[in-house]
N, C-alpha and C positions, 0 to 999 in steps of 0.2 A: 503494499500499499504506499509506504513512505517512497520507494523508488519511482513509483508511477506519479506520485505529487512533484517530485524533483524534475523528472522528465517533462510534465506539462509546463513548469515554470520555465525550463530551459527553452521549450517550444515557443512559448509566449514572447519570450525575450528575443529569440531568433526572428519570429514573424514580425516583430515590432521593428527590430532593425532592417530587415529587409524592406518593409514598407517605406522607410525613409523618415518617418517621424520619430524615430528613437535611434538614430544611427550610431555606429561604433564610436565616432568622434564624441557624441554626446555621453555615451557610457563612460569613455575614458576620461573625458573632462569632469564629469560629475564624481568619479571615483577620486581623482586627484584632489578635487576640491574638498572631498568629505575627509581623506587621510593625509593630505599634505604631499607636496612635492619633496624632491631630493634636497633643495636648499633648506626647507622646513626642518626636515628630519635631520640634517646634518648640522645646522645652526643650533638646534636643540642639544644634540649630542655633544657638541664641542663647548657650548656655553654651560651645560650642567642643568640640574634640576633647580638649583638655587638663582639661577640667573635672573636679571630683570629684562622682562620683555618690553622693548621700547616701541613695539608695534610694527605694523606694515604701512607704508605710506604710499598710497596709490598713485600713479602718474598724474600730473597736474594738481595735486593736492599740496597743502602747505606742511611742509616737514619740520616746522619750527619745533613743536613740542617733542617729536621723537628724536630730533637732533639734541635738543636740551637734555633729555633723558640719557642718551648714550654719552654725552660729554660729561654729565654729573656722575654716572657710573664710572666712567674712565677716571675721573678726578679722584673719586673716593677708592679705586682699585678694586671694583666689583665686577663680577662677570655680567655681561649684557648681550643682547641680539636686537638688531634692528634690520629692517628690509625695506627695500624701496623698488617699486615696480617702475620700469622704463618704458616710455612710450615709444612704440614702433609701429609700422604700418601693419605687419602680419605675423609677428612672433611674440611669444611671451618671454620677456627678458626681465631679470631682476638682479640687483645687487644686494648684498648684505655685509654687515660689519658685525663681526662676533669677537668678544673678548671671553677667553677660557679663564676657568678658575685660578690657574696658574700665572695670569698676567699677559699671555701671548694673544696678541691681537691678529685677526685674520679678516681679509676680503673674500668674499664668495660671489661668484658670478654665474648665474643661472640662465640657461637657454632651454626652454620647455619643448622645443621640436626643432632640432638643429637641421637647417637645410630645407626646411618644409614650412609651408604656410599652415595656419590652422592653430588650433588649441594644443594646449600642452599634451605631449604624448606620454602614456604610460610607460613606454619602454625605452624612448629614444631621448630622455632628459638628460642634458649634460651639465656638470657642474665643476666649475675650477675653483680651487682654493689656494689663496696665496697668503703667506705669512708676511706680516706688516711690521714697520716700526711702531712705537708706542704713541705717535703723533697722530691725531685725527685732523683732517682738513675737510673744508666744505667746497663742493664743486660749484660751477657757475650755474648748474641746475638746481642747487640747494641741497644735494644729498651729501651725506658723510662719506669720506673715503679715507684711505691711509696710504702712506708711501711703501710700496711693496718692495721686500728684500730680495735682492737678486744676489745669487752665489755665482760669481765669475771666477 
């Protein structure tokens, strides 16, 4: 009986996906919104459970309060995370600044679907992580960034 119920549920999802009103892009994007993407998971992991969440700043919104939160946490030596959505034509791009409990600062750059247009992919997400100096700077767009340490 239970197997029949599962098969009926799968059949309904497949029919709706093929009908076009409930496509695979919608399913993947909905799942990512529900559980988070690779930047969200990595930022939480690096910052730790006691980190200050300085929130997510959507593109075009005022980052002042999130910036102040991160700068205050940095000045107090506390771990934090902040995320900025970057406005693009057809991609889900975000940057994040994360301070680990040991004081190391990281910049994270997220591309939700590299090389493709459309919503964030469940499997194609790309995240690059760069260790930074301990100095935070503000970009021309108002986001916080840091100086990436290069090992030459």
